[in-house]
C-alpha positions as CSV (number, residue, x, y, z in Angstrom):
1,X,17.3,-16.0,-19.6
2,X,17.4,-12.2,-20.0
3,X,14.1,-10.6,-19.1
4,X,12.3,-8.6,-21.7
5,X,9.1,-6.8,-20.7
6,X,5.8,-7.5,-22.5
7,X,5.2,-5.1,-25.4
8,X,1.5,-4.7,-24.4
9,X,2.1,-4.0,-20.7
10,X,0.5,-0.5,-20.9
11,X,-2.7,-1.9,-22.4
12,X,-3.6,-4.1,-19.5
13,X,-4.8,-1.9,-16.6
14,X,-6.0,1.7,-16.1
15,X,-3.8,4.4,-14.6
16,X,-5.2,7.2,-12.3
17,X,-3.9,10.7,-11.7
18,X,-2.5,11.1,-8.2
19,X,-4.4,14.0,-6.8
20,X,-3.6,17.2,-8.7
21,X,0.0,16.1,-9.5
22,X,1.4,15.1,-12.8
23,X,1.9,11.5,-11.7
24,X,-0.4,8.6,-12.6
25,X,-0.3,5.3,-10.8
26,X,-1.7,2.0,-11.8
27,X,-5.1,1.3,-10.3
28,X,-3.6,-1.6,-8.5
29,X,0.0,-1.4,-7.1
30,X,2.1,-4.2,-5.7
31,X,3.2,-4.0,-2.0
32,X,6.1,-5.9,-0.6
33,X,5.1,-5.9,3.0
34,X,4.8,-9.7,3.0
35,X,6.2,-12.4,0.7
36,X,9.4,-10.7,-0.2
37,X,11.6,-11.4,2.8
38,X,14.3,-14.1,3.2
39,X,11.6,-16.6,4.3
40,X,10.4,-16.8,0.6
41,X,12.3,-18.2,-2.4
42,X,13.9,-15.5,-4.5
43,X,12.8,-17.2,-7.7
44,X,9.1,-16.9,-6.6
45,X,9.6,-13.2,-5.8
46,X,11.3,-12.7,-9.2
47,X,8.4,-14.3,-11.0
48,X,5.9,-12.1,-9.2
49,X,7.7,-8.9,-9.9
50,X,8.3,-9.8,-13.6
51,X,4.7,-10.7,-14.1
52,X,3.4,-7.7,-12.3
53,X,5.4,-5.4,-14.6
54,X,4.3,-7.3,-17.7
55,X,0.7,-6.7,-16.6
56,X,1.2,-3.0,-16.3
57,X,1.9,-2.7,-12.5
58,X,4.5,0.1,-12.5
59,X,4.4,0.9,-8.8
60,X,6.3,-1.2,-6.2
61,X,5.7,-0.2,-2.6
62,X,8.3,-1.0,0.2
63,X,9.4,0.2,3.6
64,X,12.6,0.0,5.5
65,X,11.4,-2.8,7.9
66,X,9.7,-5.1,5.4
67,X,11.0,-8.6,5.5
68,X,11.7,-10.7,7.5
69,X,14.3,-9.8,8.6
70,X,14.0,-6.0,8.5
71,X,15.4,-4.6,5.3
72,X,15.4,-7.9,3.4
73,X,12.4,-7.0,1.1
74,X,14.4,-4.0,-0.1
75,X,17.5,-6.1,-0.6
76,X,15.6,-8.7,-2.5
77,X,13.7,-6.2,-4.6
78,X,17.0,-4.5,-5.3
79,X,18.5,-7.7,-6.6
80,X,15.6,-8.3,-9.0
81,X,15.7,-4.7,-10.1
82,X,19.5,-5.0,-10.8
83,X,19.3,-8.3,-12.6
84,X,15.9,-8.0,-14.5
85,X,14.2,-4.6,-14.3
86,X,17.1,-2.1,-14.4
87,X,16.5,-1.2,-18.1
88,X,13.0,-0.1,-17.1
89,X,13.8,2.0,-14.0
90,X,12.4,5.2,-15.6
91,X,9.1,3.3,-16.2
92,X,8.7,2.4,-12.5
93,X,7.5,4.1,-9.3
94,X,9.5,2.8,-6.3
95,X,8.4,3.9,-2.9
96,X,9.7,3.3,0.6
97,X,8.9,4.5,4.1
98,X,10.4,5.1,7.6
99,X,8.6,5.5,10.9
100,X,8.3,2.1,12.6
101,X,11.1,0.4,14.5
102,X,14.1,-0.4,12.4
103,X,17.2,-0.5,14.6
104,X,17.9,-0.3,18.3
105,X,18.2,2.9,20.3
106,X,16.5,6.3,20.3
107,X,17.2,7.1,16.6
108,X,15.7,3.9,15.0
109,X,12.0,4.8,14.8
110,X,9.3,7.5,14.7
111,X,9.6,10.8,12.9
112,X,12.8,12.7,13.7
113,X,14.9,14.2,10.9
114,X,17.8,12.0,12.2
115,X,15.9,8.8,11.7
116,X,14.1,9.5,8.5
117,X,17.1,10.7,6.5
118,X,19.4,8.0,7.9
119,X,16.8,5.4,7.0
120,X,16.3,6.8,3.5
121,X,20.1,6.5,2.9
122,X,20.0,2.9,4.1
123,X,17.0,2.1,1.9
124,X,18.8,3.5,-1.2
125,X,21.8,1.3,-0.5
126,X,19.8,-1.8,0.1
127,X,17.9,-1.4,-3.2
128,X,20.9,-0.1,-5.1
129,X,19.2,3.0,-6.5
130,X,20.1,6.7,-6.5
131,X,16.6,7.8,-5.6
132,X,13.1,6.6,-4.8
133,X,10.1,8.1,-6.4
134,X,8.0,8.4,-3.2
135,X,9.4,8.7,0.4
136,X,6.8,8.4,3.2
137,X,6.6,9.2,6.8
138,X,5.2,5.8,7.8
139,X,3.3,7.0,10.8
140,X,2.5,10.2,12.8
141,X,4.9,10.8,15.6
142,X,3.1,12.6,18.5
143,X,6.3,13.6,20.2
144,X,8.2,15.2,17.2
145,X,7.1,18.5,15.8
146,X,5.4,18.0,12.5
147,X,7.6,20.7,11.1
148,X,10.6,18.5,11.7
149,X,9.1,15.4,10.1
150,X,7.8,17.3,7.1
151,X,11.1,19.2,6.9
152,X,12.9,15.9,6.5
153,X,10.6,14.9,3.7
154,X,11.2,18.2,2.0
155,X,15.0,17.7,2.4
156,X,14.8,14.2,0.9
157,X,13.1,15.7,-2.2
158,X,15.4,18.7,-2.5
159,X,18.5,16.5,-2.2
160,X,17.3,14.4,-5.1
161,X,17.0,11.2,-3.0
162,X,13.2,11.2,-3.5
163,X,11.0,12.8,-6.1
164,X,7.8,13.1,-4.1
165,X,6.7,13.2,-0.4
166,X,4.0,11.0,1.2
167,X,2.5,10.2,4.6
168,X,0.8,7.1,5.9
169,X,-1.9,6.6,8.6
170,X,-2.2,10.3,9.5
171,X,-5.6,11.6,10.7
172,X,-7.5,14.1,8.6
173,X,-6.4,16.9,10.9
174,X,-2.7,16.0,10.9
175,X,-2.9,15.4,7.1
176,X,-4.1,19.0,6.6
177,X,-1.3,20.3,8.9
178,X,1.3,18.2,7.1
179,X,0.1,19.4,3.7
180,X,0.2,23.0,4.8
181,X,3.8,22.7,6.1
182,X,5.0,21.0,2.9
183,X,3.2,23.5,0.7
184,X,5.0,26.3,2.5
185,X,8.3,24.6,2.1
186,X,7.6,24.2,-1.6
187,X,7.3,20.4,-1.7
188,X,3.6,19.5,-2.1
189,X,2.1,16.4,-0.4
190,X,1.7,13.9,-3.2
191,X,-0.1,11.0,-1.5
192,X,-1.5,9.5,1.7
193,X,-1.4,5.8,2.3
194,X,-4.1,4.7,4.7
195,X,-5.6,1.3,5.5
196,X,-9.0,0.9,3.8
197,X,-11.3,-1.9,3.1
198,X,-15.0,-3.0,3.3
199,X,-14.3,-3.9,6.9
200,X,-12.3,-0.8,7.8
201,X,-13.9,2.4,6.3
202,X,-12.4,5.1,8.5
203,X,-11.1,7.2,5.6
204,X,-14.6,8.0,4.6
205,X,-15.0,10.0,7.8
206,X,-13.1,13.0,6.6
207,X,-9.7,11.9,5.2
208,X,-10.8,11.6,1.6
209,X,-12.4,15.1,1.8
210,X,-9.1,16.4,3.2
211,X,-7.0,14.8,0.5
212,X,-9.3,16.2,-2.2
213,X,-9.1,19.7,-0.8
214,X,-5.3,19.4,-0.6
215,X,-4.9,17.9,-4.0
216,X,-3.2,14.8,-2.7
217,X,-3.8,11.2,-3.9
218,X,-4.7,8.2,-1.8
219,X,-3.3,4.7,-2.1
220,X,-5.3,2.2,0.1
221,X,-3.3,-0.5,1.8
222,X,-4.8,-3.7,3.2
223,X,-7.9,-3.5,0.9
224,X,-8.4,-7.2,1.5
225,X,-8.4,-6.8,5.3
226,X,-5.3,-8.9,5.6
227,X,-6.9,-11.8,4.0
228,X,-10.3,-11.7,5.6
229,X,-11.8,-10.5,2.3
230,X,-10.3,-13.3,0.2
231,X,-12.6,-16.1,1.3
232,X,-9.7,-18.1,2.8
233,X,-11.2,-17.9,6.3
234,X,-14.8,-18.9,5.5
235,X,-14.2,-22.5,6.5
236,X,-11.8,-21.8,9.4
237,X,-8.2,-20.9,9.8
238,X,-6.0,-22.6,7.2
239,X,-2.4,-23.6,8.1
240,X,0.1,-21.0,6.9
241,X,-2.3,-18.1,6.9
242,X,-1.5,-14.9,8.7
243,X,-4.2,-15.7,11.3
244,X,-2.6,-19.1,12.0
245,X,0.8,-17.4,12.6
246,X,-0.7,-14.7,14.8
247,X,1.6,-12.0,13.5
248,X,-0.1,-9.0,12.0
249,X,-3.6,-10.6,12.0
250,X,-5.2,-12.2,15.0
251,X,-7.5,-15.2,14.7
252,X,-9.6,-13.5,17.4
253,X,-10.9,-11.1,14.7
254,X,-12.6,-14.1,13.0
255,X,-15.7,-13.7,15.1
256,X,-19.0,-15.3,14.0
257,X,-20.4,-11.8,13.4
258,X,-17.5,-10.8,11.2
259,X,-17.7,-14.0,9.3
260,X,-21.4,-13.6,8.8
261,X,-20.8,-10.3,7.1
262,X,-18.0,-11.7,5.0
263,X,-20.1,-14.7,3.9
264,X,-22.8,-12.3,2.7
265,X,-20.3,-10.2,0.8
266,X,-19.0,-13.3,-0.8
267,X,-22.5,-14.1,-2.1
268,X,-22.8,-10.5,-3.5
269,X,-19.4,-11.0,-5.3
270,X,-20.5,-14.3,-6.8
271,X,-23.6,-12.6,-8.1
272,X,-21.3,-10.1,-9.9
273,X,-19.1,-12.9,-11.4
274,X,-16.2,-12.0,-9.1
275,X,-14.3,-13.6,-6.3
276,X,-14.7,-11.9,-2.9
277,X,-11.1,-10.5,-3.2
278,X,-11.9,-9.1,-6.7
279,X,-15.0,-7.4,-5.5
280,X,-13.2,-6.0,-2.4
281,X,-10.6,-4.5,-4.7
282,X,-13.1,-3.1,-7.1
283,X,-15.1,-1.6,-4.2
284,X,-12.1,0.1,-2.8
285,X,-11.6,1.9,-6.1
286,X,-15.2,2.9,-6.6
287,X,-14.4,6.5,-5.3
288,X,-12.2,8.3,-7.8
289,X,-10.3,10.0,-5.0
290,X,-8.6,6.6,-4.3
291,X,-5.8,6.6,-6.8
292,X,-4.6,3.0,-6.3
293,X,-5.2,-0.1,-4.2
294,X,-2.2,-1.8,-2.8
295,X,-2.1,-5.6,-2.9
296,X,0.3,-8.3,-1.8
297,X,0.9,-11.5,-3.7
298,X,2.3,-14.9,-2.6
299,X,2.5,-16.2,-6.2
300,X,1.8,-15.3,-9.8
301,X,-1.6,-16.9,-9.8
302,X,-2.8,-14.8,-6.9
303,X,-1.4,-11.7,-8.5
304,X,-3.3,-12.4,-11.7
305,X,-6.5,-13.1,-9.9
306,X,-6.4,-9.9,-8.0
307,X,-5.5,-7.8,-11.1
308,X,-8.6,-9.3,-12.8
309,X,-10.7,-7.2,-10.4
310,X,-10.0,-4.3,-12.8
311,X,-12.1,-6.0,-15.4
312,X,-15.2,-5.1,-13.4
313,X,-15.0,-1.8,-11.6
314,X,-18.6,-0.7,-12.1
315,X,-21.3,-1.2,-9.4
316,X,-25.0,-0.7,-9.7
317,X,-26.8,1.4,-7.0
318,X,-28.4,-1.8,-5.7
319,X,-25.1,-3.6,-5.4
320,X,-23.5,-0.7,-3.5
321,X,-26.5,-0.6,-1.2
322,X,-26.3,-4.4,-0.6
323,X,-22.5,-4.1,0.1
324,X,-23.1,-1.3,2.5
325,X,-25.3,-3.4,4.8
326,X,-22.4,-5.8,5.4
327,X,-19.3,-3.6,4.8
328,X,-19.1,-2.7,8.5
329,X,-16.3,-2.0,11.0
330,X,-14.7,-5.3,12.0
331,X,-12.1,-4.1,14.5
332,X,-9.2,-4.8,12.2
333,X,-7.6,-1.4,12.0
334,X,-4.4,-2.1,13.9
335,X,-3.0,1.2,12.7
336,X,-5.8,3.3,14.4
337,X,-3.5,4.7,17.0
338,X,-1.4,6.5,14.4
339,X,-4.4,7.9,12.5
340,X,-6.0,9.1,15.8
341,X,-3.0,11.3,16.7
């Protein structure tokens, strides 16, 4: 059946201006880090993408190595785009990144011009698009001059293969340097993508202030702490969860102390009439400098539940104070090495 987007799709969720740019993003964006590789049925992926767009999610976030295997998320997204969403391309923000390992040899990761621009060309081919809306440096490269990495982003924009430039997991200091280089080149820094959640609050230590000063937006990834803030681990480690697979999230992080904080946060959420995941998303958006929160989804039901967080974005002062007592560092920032550079 031919897909036709919902007529009321722009009445469902709020959109926020990205820094001082002319671009607005949905308050919640869909990330394809997990659940869009070849290990998941394409019909499920298609259903999630269709429903997301129907509900007003216009921003789809990818990277070259999302899968598994590497590249498959872009291929699968590209197929759904071609078969279902192509008529709506100009209503969509598609982003991709390069920086982590993608292919063997010295030119398959980090921040060189060689790697970034070759990776972008590959991503465009996999998705079957002429350009992406945002192209990111996925992580800071301590061994490549920042001028080279930012110069590659500038070239990507000037060549028409990307509309905007972004960075991910850069420290406040490196973010300021990157923004200054891009500004001099004539391609402003649009957005920074850091990890951020109630259990990983590092961006409050200067990054948000830097982004505000630079006029750049912020899109928070892992706002649910890779599942720790969904409630799924309150009774142990369920089969099939990330912790059970030991991939990007270790069961060792599920300490009794961390779970004690999560249980208290769950009680606060219940008092607000939200699930823990919904409150975690609402909380991550409480600061207007956070443009969007980036979620994953394994199915349509999970997608809809998370988007319902936007029905309750307000917090009382007492609620924020209560959250603060248990929204503490939990040792889950596995990207800290990049943002410390």
